[in-house]
N, C-alpha and C positions, 0 to 999 in steps of 0.2 A: 567521380565522387558524389554520394550523395548528397551532402550538403551543396555541393555546386549545382548539380543536376535539380533540386528542389528548393529555390530559393525563397520560394513562399509556405515553406514548411512551418507548420505550428509550433509555437513557441518549446512547449515539453518534449515534443519529439526532437526540435532542433538541438536541446541543450542535452539529450541524451546522446545523439550521435556525435555533437562535440565532445562529449566527456569520453567516449569511446575512441576519437581521433585522438585528441589530447593526453590520453593518457590518465585522465581523471574519473574513470570511472567509479572507484572506490569513494571518492569523494560526493559524487552524484548520488550514489545508491544511499550513502549515510543521510544526507540532506532530505532525499525521497523517505526513508524509514523515519526520521525525525518528524516529517510533516504528517505521515501517516499516524504516527503514535499520538502528535501534539495537536493536530488542526481538525480532528475528527472527535466528536461526541463519543463516550463510551455507553450512553444511554441507549435503551430499546425502548422506543415509545409504543403505547399500547395500540397505535394505528399504523396504518401503511404510510411509511415514512415519505413516499413518492407524491403523497397528498399534503405533506405540510408546507406550507409558505408561511415563514415566520414573520414576513412583513407583506402585510396587504399590497403595499403600493410596488412590491418586486417579485417578479416572477422566479425569482432565484432564491432557494432557502438560504437563510443566513447562517443555520447551524447545518453542518454536514455531519452524518453518523457512520460509526463503522459497522452498522448493520446494512449499510445501503449495497446493493450488487456492485455498482460500479467501484465503490471501495475494495470489496473481495478482489474485483479482477485486477484492479491496481495493485494490489497487496500481492496477489499470486505472480505477478508479471515480473514485479520488485524481487520478490524472492527467486524467482526463478533466472532471473539475470545475474543475482549475487552466487547462486549456485553454478550456474554456467559458465561465470567468469572467474570462478575459482577465487573470489574476493576474502572467502572465509575459510576458516581450517576444517578440515575433511571432517572432525566431530559437529560442528554447528552444520556442514551442509546436509550431513545426515540428521539431524533435528529437523532440519528445513524440510526435506524430503518427506519425512514422516509426518510433518504437519501437513504438505501439502496435498496428502491423500486424505486429510481429514474432510470430513462434511460442513462444511462454512456457511450452509444455507440457514439463513434467519427465517423464522413462523412468527407472527404475530401473537404474543401470549404464551409463547413456549418459555419454560421455566429453564431451559437449557442456554436460552439466548447470552445470559451474562457470562455462563461458563466459557462460551465459544469466545466471548469478547477478552475474559482474561488468558485464554489460550493466544489470542492475536496479540496480546501486549507482549507477553513473555516470549514469543518468537521473535518480536521485533527487538526486544530488549536484548535476547541471546544473539541475534545478528548485528545490532549495534556493538555490542561488547567486544565479539570478534572482528569487527572492521577495526575498532579503535585499538587492537594490541599491536 
């Protein structure tokens, strides 16, 4: 078993595998989506967010942004998990699959950036509504 063979697995991965084993994947995905919705800023700074450090004493950003590439990768993975595990209804799966085909690359100063953020928030809301049914 993956969990037993990898006792030092990082916590986020461990939680995912535990949810699969325990049959709590819908709960895991719900919490993951809520975090992706609530714990990241909708703002699109006029500079490269990789260069932003909000606290000079810390090497880590205190504000996380939805326009960061690692956020998009995380969101895509979570949505693919939801579709693959059939956690949501077929209509929502179709909406997620259409969303996953969209270009979500952010460019500094692009007026379309906020539209992409709205689409991200909308698909997260759609997925959460379906999971909660």
